[in-house]
N, C-alpha and C positions, 0 to 999 in steps of 0.2 A: 801434284798440283791440281786443285779443283777450280775449274772455270765455269762462269754461268753458261747454260745452254739456252740461247735465246731462241723464241719461237716467232719473233717479229717477221722473219722472211715469210713464214706461213700466212701470218696476218696480212702481209703486204699483198700476197698473191690472190687474197679474197676480193670479190668483186664488190661486197657491200662495204660502205665506209664504216668507220667506227661511230659507235652510238654517241650523238651529240656533235659529230663532226661532218663536214661535207666530204665529198670524195677529194678534193684538192687538199683540204687541211688534213685529212687522215694521213697522207704520205708524210707531210712534215712532223706530225705528231709521233708517228712510228719512228721516223729518223732520230727525233730528240729522245725517244725512249732508249733507242739503241746506244746513242751516245751516253746517256745517263748510266746504262748498264756497264759501259766501258770503265767508267770511274769507280766501280765497286770493287773492293779489295777484302776477301776474306780474311786476311792476315790481321787486319784492324781489330776484329771482334774479341779474340782471346786476349789481346793485349789490354784493351779497355775494360773487359770484364774483370781481369786479374787485378787491375787497378782500382776499380770500384768495389770489389768484393773482398779487399784486403783487409777491412776492419768492419765491426758492426756499424750499420748506418740507418737505424730507425729514425722515425721522425723526432726532430729536436736535438739529434746527437751531433757531437763535434764533427765526426767523420761524414755525416750527412751533409754538413755545410761545406766541408772540403769537396765531396763529390759534386755538389751543386756548383760551386765556383769552378771546378775542373770542366764540367760539361758546358758551363756558360762561356768559358774561354774557348772551347772547340767551335760552339756555334758561331762566336764573334770572328774566329779565323777563317771560317768558311763564308763569311759575308752577310750574316743574318744581324738584324737589329735585335740583340737579346738582353734580357734583363731577369733578376730574381724578383719575384713577386712574394711578398711574405704575409702570411696569416698566422693568428694566434689562437690555437685549438686546445682543448681539454684532451690531455693525454696521461691516464694514470699509469704508474709504473709500480711494481710490488715493493713494499716495505717489510712486509712479513707473511710467510707462507708455512703453514704447518698442517700435515696430514698424518694421523697416527690411529692405530688401534693398540689394544694391550699387547706388548711384545714385539711391535713393529712401527717404525717411523719411516715414512716415504723419504726416498733420496731427493726427489724433485730436481735433478740435475742431470746434465748431458756431459759425461767425462770427455777429456781430450782423447784423441787417438792419434797414434804417431803418423798414420798414412794420411792425415788430414792436417795441412799446415796451419790452418787458421782456426781449428776447433778448440785451441788453447788461447785465442786472442781475448785480452780483457775487454770490458765495456759492453758485453752483450746483454740482451734482456734476459731475465730468468724465465723459466717456463711459467706462463700464465695466460689468462684469458683477459684481454682488455675490456673495460667497462663492466666487469664484475664488481659488485658493491663489496664494502668491508662486511666482514661477518665472522662470528665465532659460534659455531653451531656443533652440537652432539646429537646423534640419532642413529637408528638402525639403518641398514643399508639395504637397497633394493635395485636389482638389475633390471633396466628398461629397454634392453636391446639398442636400437639407434635412437630411442627417446623420441620418436615422432608421434603424431596424433593417434595413429592406428595402433601403436604399440601400447597405448593406454587402454584401448578398448579390450586388448588381449588380457591386460592386467586385471580390469574390471570383471571380465568373464571368469578369472580364476580367484576372485574375491580378494585381490590384493589392493590395498589403498596405500598410497605414498604420503599420504598427509602426516607431517611431522617427522618425515624420515629424509635421508640423504639418498639421492638416486646416482647410480652409476651407468653411464650410457657410453656405447662405443662410437667412435667417429665413422661417418658414413651415413647413407640413407637419406640425408638432407643437410642443410647447412647448420653448422655447429650453434649458432645462436638461437635456433628453434628448440634446442634441447633443454636449456634451462628455462626458457620462456613456457613451454609446455608443462615442465615439471613444477614451476611456480604456480600455474594455473590450477594444478592438481593438488596443491598443498605441500609440495616438498620444501624443505628448509635449506637444502645445499644440492649442489650437482657437481659430480666428477665425470670428466670426458676422457676415455683411453683410447689408444690406437690398438685394436685387436690385430695379432699377427695374420690372421686370416685375410684381413683387408689390404694391408700393406707391409706385412713382415715376412717372417720365415716360410709362411705358407706359400707365398708367391714366388720365392726364390731365395738366393744367398742374400744375408743382410751385410749392410755396410760396416767395415770397408772391403770385405771380400766380394760383395755384391752390391747392388744399387738399393736393396730394400731396407726398411726401418729395423734397427738394432733394438734389443730390449730396453735401452735407454733412451731412445728417441722419442721426442715429445712434439706433438703439433701445437705451436702457440696460434693465437688467433683471436680476432675480435668477438664479442658476443653481444655488441650493440644491436638494438632492435632495428636493423636497416629497413625492414619492410614498413616501418612507420616513416622514417626519412633517414638518408645517409648524412654524412658530414659531421661536423662539429655538433656534439649533443646540446651545446648551450646556445646555439645560434640558428635554430631552424629556420630556413627560408632567406636568410640574409647572410652575407660574407662576414667571416670572422676577423675583421679588421681590428685594429688596436681600439678604436673607440666604439665598436659595436656593443649594442645593449645585450647583455647575457642573462640566461636564466640562472637561478640558484641551482646548484647541483642536484638538490633533492626534488626540483621540478623537472629535470630532464627525463623525458619519457622514454628515451632510447637506452638509458643505462639498465642492466639486468636487474631483476628483483631479488635473486637469491645468489649468495656466494658460489662461485663457480671456479674450478680448477681442471686444468688438463694434466694428464699424467701418463707415464710410459706403461707398457705391458708389464715390464719389470716390476713396476710399483703397483700395478692393478692386481697382479696374481695373488699376492697374499690376502688382498681384500676380498676378491671373488671366492677364495677358498672358505671364507667364513660363511657363505650363504647357505640357508636351508630352503625349505618349502618346495614349491613344485619344480621339476626339471623343466628348463626352458624349451620351448619348441624347437623343432629341429633347425629352422631358419634363423633362430636367435643364436644359435651356438658358434662360438668362435674357434680358434685353433690353439688355445692354451690347453695344457695337459691337466684338464679338471673336467668334471661333470658341471655344466653350467646349470645352476639353480637361479631362480628368480628372487628368492628371499622372502622375508627377511631373515637375517641370522640372530644369533643371541648377542653378537658383539656389537658395542658401540663405536662408531666412527666419529672421530674428533677433527673437525674442519676449521681453521683460523686463517683469515686473510685480512691483511691491511694494505693500503694503497697510498701513494703520494699522488694526490689529485692536482696535477701541475697543469698551468697553461704553458705550452711550448710553441716555439715558432716552426711553422711549416714553410718550406721553400720551394716555390714552383719555379721552374726555369722555363721561360716564355721566349721563343725566338721567332722573328717574322721576316719574310722576304716579301716586300711590298709588290702588289700586282702593277703591271705596266698600264693596263686599260681600266680595270674594274678593282681599284684598291679597297673598296668598301664592301666587296664580296670575299668572305674568309673561308679557306678550306683549311680545316684543323686536324692536326695529327697528334696523337698522345700515347704515352706508355709511363708507367710510374717507375721511380727509381729507389724508393725506400724499401727496405727489407725488415723482416723480423729480427734477423741476426746478419748473417752474410749475404743471403739473398741472390746467390748466383743464378739459380734456375729462376726463382720467383722474387723479383721480375728481371734481373739483369740481363737474361738471355733476350728479353724483348728490348730492353733499353739500348743495348749496344746495337741491336739490328736497327732501331730508329736512328740512332747516331750514324750509322754507316749510310743509311738512306738520306739524311740530312747533309752528310758530307758529299754525296753524289750530286744532290740538288745544288748545292752550293758551288761544287766544281763545274757544273753545267752553266750555272749562271756567270761564272767568271769567264766563259767562252763567249758571252753576248746574249745567250738565251734569257728571257725574263718571263715568268708566268703571267697570263692576263689577270688573274685574280690572286689575291694575297694568300700566300701559305704561311701557316702558323704551326710551328713545332712546339710540343709542350712536354716536359718531363715533370710529372707530378710527385709530390711528396705526401706522405701520410695516406696513401692508399689502404695499406694493410690494416690499420685500426678502423677504418670506416669511410674510404673514399674521401678523406679530408681535404687534400689540396685541390682535387678537381671540383668537388663540390662547392668549396668556398669560392674558387675562382669563378665559376658559373654563376653562382648566387650574386657575386660582386658585380659582374659584367652582364647580367641578365638582359636589361634593356638594349645594350649594344649587340649582343649575340642574337637577340630576336630579330633585328634588323639585318645583320651582316652575314651570319653563319650559313654556309651553303650545306656543309656536312661535316660530320666528325668521325675519324677513322682511329679505332683503338687497338693495340695489341697488349699482351701481358706476357705470359710465359711462352717461350718458344722450345719445341723439342723435335726429335725425329718423327717422321711419320706423314700422315695425310693432312691436307689443307682443310680447314673448316672455317666457316664465316656465319655469323648471325647478324640480323640488323633489320633496316627498314626495307620493305619489300617493294617500295617504289623505285629502289636502286637495284633490285635483284638481277635483272637483265644486264644491267651495267656491270656488276661485279662478276657476273659469269664471263663476260666478254673479256674483262681484265685477267681473269684466272686463265684464260686461253692463250695469254701471251707469255706466260711464265712456265718453265718446266720444273718438275720434281728432280732435285739433284742427284738421285740415286737410280731412279727408273728411267728418267728422261722423257717419260710421258709428260703432257701438260698436267698441271696441278688440278685442273678441272676434270680431265679425263680420268686421272686416278682417284679423285674424290668420288666421282659418279660410279667407278668400278667397286669402290668400298661400299657406297650405299647400296648398290644393287646386290651384292653378296650378302649384306646384313638385313635386307628388305624382306617383308613377307611376299609370299607370292602374289597377293593383290597389289602390291606397290610396285613391284619390279616392272610391270608394263609401263606404267607412268614415268618412271625413271629413265627407261630406255627411249620412250617415245617422245617426251618434251625436251625441247633444245636447252632449257636451263635446268641446273641442279638446284632444287630448293635450298634456300638459306634458312637458317634457324631463327626463331624468335628471340628476342633479348629479354631477360630477367633482370638480375643484378649480380654483383661480385666483381665488377671492375669499373673503370673510370668513364665509361660511356653513359653511365645511369642517369646523371644529371642533365647531361646534353639531351638525351633521347626523352626521358620520362618526365623531366621538370619543365624543359624549355621547348621541347618539340623540334630538335634538330635531327634531321635524317642521319642515322648512325650506323657504323659497322663495328664489329668486334672479330678479329681474324687471327689465325695463327696456325701453326703445324703442331702435330702431336699424334699419340696413339701407339707409337713404337718405343716411346722413351718411358721408364719405369717412373713410379712417383713415391719412392720410399723415404724421402727426407724432406718433404713438404713442411715449411714453417719450423724446421728443427735447425739447430746450430750446425748441422751436418750438410745443409744446402750451401754448398761451397764450391769454389772453383775447382778443387780438387775432385769433388763428386761429379760436377758438370762435365768437366773435359774428359772423364772416363765413361760416363753413362748417359749424359743428356743429349747432347749433339756434338760428340767429340771431335768431328771435323769443322763445325760451325757452318756447314753447307746450308742447313735449314734456316739458320739466322740469316745468311746471305739471301737466300730465296725469298725470306720475309721482307728484306730490305728492297729487293726488286719488285715484289708485289706491291709493297706499300708505295714505292716511288711511281710506279705505273698508275696506281689509283689516284694519287695526289696529282700528278701531272694532268691525267685527263680531266679531272674534276676542275683543276685550275684553268685549263686552256680550251675546254669545250667551247664550240661556237654556240650551242644551246645546252644548257645543262642536262645531263644524260638521265633525266627521270622517265620512267615508263610505268604507268599505273595499272597496266592489265595484270601483272603478276600480284601486285597488291590486292586488286579486286578479288582475283581467284582465291588468294590466301585468305582474305576476310571472309569470302563466301564459304570456305572450308570451315573456318572457325565457327561461322553462325550454324553451319548444318550439324556441328558436334552438339550444340546446345540442347535441341529437343531430344537427341539421343540420349543425352545425360539425364533429362527429365524422365524419359521412358524407361531407362535402365534403373534409375532411383525408384521410380513407381513399382516396377516389376520386383525389385529386391525387397521393397517395403511390404507389399501384398504378401510375398512368399515368406518373409521373416515372421510377420504377424501370424501368419496361418500356422506356421510351424511352432509358435509359442503357444497359440491357442488350443491347437490339436494335441499338444504334448510331444510332437514328434522330435523336436529339438532335445527336450529334456531326457527322452528315453535313450539318446545316443550317448549321454554323459556317463562315464565310468562311476558307479555308486560309491566307490572307494576314494574318489578324488572329486569331492563336490565342486561344482562349478555355479556360477550366477547366471541366472537366465537374463538376457537383454530384455529391456522394456519394450512394450508395444510402442511403434512409431506412427505418428499421425499421418493420414493418407496424403498422397501427392496430389495437389489440385491440377487442373488444365492450366498450361502457361500459353498465352497467345504471343506468337512471334511474328505476326504479320508485318507489324511496322518495321522490324528489323530486316525481314526479307525484301521488303519493298526498297528499303534504303540500299541494300546490297545490290539489288538489280538496277537500280539508278546509278550506282557507282560503277558497275560494269559497263554501263552504257557510256558514262562520261569517260572512262579509260579508253574505250574503242574510239570514241570521238577524237581524244587527244592523240592517240597513236596515228591517226589518219592526218590530222592537221599539222602535227609536229614534222611529219616526213618531209613537208615543203616549207617549214616555218622560216621566218627571218629572225636571226639573233637581235636582242634588244634587252636593254636594261629593264624594261618593263616585264618582258616574258621571264627574265632571270627572277625577278621579285615574286612574280606570280608563282613560280616553281618552289622557290625557297619557302614561301609561306604555306605550301600544301600541308607540310608535316605539322605545322603549327595549329592547323584546323583540327587536328586529332586531340588536341588538349581540352580537357573539360575543366570543371571547377574543383576537381580532385576526386579521388576515389573515396568511397564511405570509410570513415573512421581513420584515414591516412591521407590527407588533402594535399601533402606535398607531391605525390604521385598523381600526375594530371593525364598521362597518355591513356586514352581509352581503348587501345588496341593491345599494348604490351605492358605488363607490370610484374615486378617479382611477386610471388604468392605471399599471402599473409602468414601461411604456415609452410612455406617451401623455401623462403629466403632468397637463395640465388636462382631456384628454378622459376621459369616463367609461367604466368597465367595469361592467356590470351582472351580478349574480350573480358577483362578481369572483373569488372564490377558486376557483370551478369553472372559469370561462371562461378565466382565465390559465393554469391547470394545462393544460387542453386546447390552448391556443395554444403552450405551451411543450413539449407532448408528454410531459408528466409524468403519465401514465396512473394511477399508484398514488395520486398525490396528488389527482388529480381524483375518483377513487372515494372517497377519504376526505372530501374536501370536500362531495361530494353528500350524505353522511349527516349532516354538520354543518349545511348549509343546510336540509335537511329538518327537522332538529330545531328550527332557528330558526323556520321557518315554523309548525311546530306550537306553538311557544311564543307566537306571534302570534295563532294561532287560539284558544288558550286565553285570551289576554288579551282578544280581542275577545269571547269568550264571557262573560267576567267583565263586561264593559262592557254586554252584553245583559241579564245579571241586574240589573246596577246602575240600569238604566232603570225597574225597578219594575213592568214589563208582563209578567213571566213569574214563576212561582213555582218554587222548587226544593225537592225532596223528597229526604230522606235515603235 
């Protein structure tokens, strides 16, 4: 029997009240959380997962609808006002897939295995990349490593051009959608993506079913929509995909990939890679297959043919509300998606069942007479896997209402064994650290905050360890993209978190048909104790946000974090300048050419333009002003008086970080965090400035410095408004 180990007694013994609560209300809050904990039952999680993962349940599927109706019934039984909200989204599925070379035709299939009961279930999506275009192409093959921009610099130095060729990239090194994007920019006509066993196959350990890692037939499905432009339905950017929404023509949808792209197993990749000739791949390009890795091209033609059904399908979001008793028009929102590529036990149902257990605990608590002050909204999103469809369309549809009402959004996705991690809005960093100290790790019985800090200390550089030990809070990460928080944070400016456990669970069945209940119950979180800890952490977070006397924003950590980001930019300029000077010198002196092997000719890089001086004065002044405003609010809020006016001032602070949109991708409006144009999921901080510098667009960088400085000044003004709204200072005309 596994029971929750509560740390509430430790919190109760602290002299400091909870952030956002008075000394009196802190005690009541901790008592309510302890009662909530008592309603959580680990035994629910495997039962729900087995039910939800019994059949394929991708967006628009029949079993996806059954799952939506099932969880809707659960929410209603727990006392929530729940409904299914429907959207109509473009979701292509394969009609024809062919990959062949003379003498070999790829299987493009994941066979059933006797140890996995659902691996033979009908109705699953074939192996493919969603939002690849149709295509019928033939060409020579070139191996491009992970297919990231830097890999093409290596190819250029080897004199290898992918124009008119099909590239083969291995998964990893960056988000999958960047691979065909960069390949198309370099003139490739097709793209194959395979899972190399070095990354998640036999090189890591025993393969499924004997172990958790990817077997020779396992394939990673996934979307390759250009989500760094915008997520959601490709045909309705910026507006909800309701039945009567105005839609783009498919040919005009900017996020659909430009070249046909197909994922394959390493079993199917091996015969193709064996045909390659040309230079031997650099050491860090080599996988674990029993071949010498060559870059190519070979003499063999590869034929790739893809056709898709370009259907509009129904996405079903399950939305459940528990109305607030005092502030019903302030919403605290919680979400996880429930659609999978096939069975989706790990991704996403491990998080879905945890959210359901959390909601059950909240509902059970409400039946005892407790009621949240603010409205709690629980959401199970459909269509996340193809491109954050359900959450994005819901946010775009309700954008005006969310702008007025949303306090914060809390997201989870996949949950496994290991360490707690969280990324999000740094205005709530102190708050989330405090919540972490109230929940214990189920296997070590340390607080999850303490174990996360210990992990960070062990992994950190010597320079960073002192800060980690000395500072009271463990820094949270910045959010890029890849899950359902994106539209909340980066389009509407709602303070957000993405959290979960992991790091000790293997990842060998990601997006394959073998991501099943049988796999998860053996290798993911077999006792479901981390799923239960996630429910506890989510519940405490939601309850504190819903019931705080004063919303628990503290801007000092945000100001310190923005200052750190700002200091990185001049260093980036200096490093770029030094590297440019040295590279140009080596080219002009002949130093670089002299190091090349004469029998293996390489192409010298071109001389680069000098890096000019960049003036960061306006940005630095804005950061200094932000730090001052953050300090002032910390002083005034300590004795502040709760009020609707103060709540609104605090809610709107994150909104002030929105601009008119990032260059060339205006859907992304947050000026502090965004997914990188060439990283996909990976975050870029102060993105408009940083990416201009990385692309050596010096004029754009200078213009964006001014815009970001203006944004930070707006935030300082908003924090000043919140300080006044605390009622602890007077304002004279």
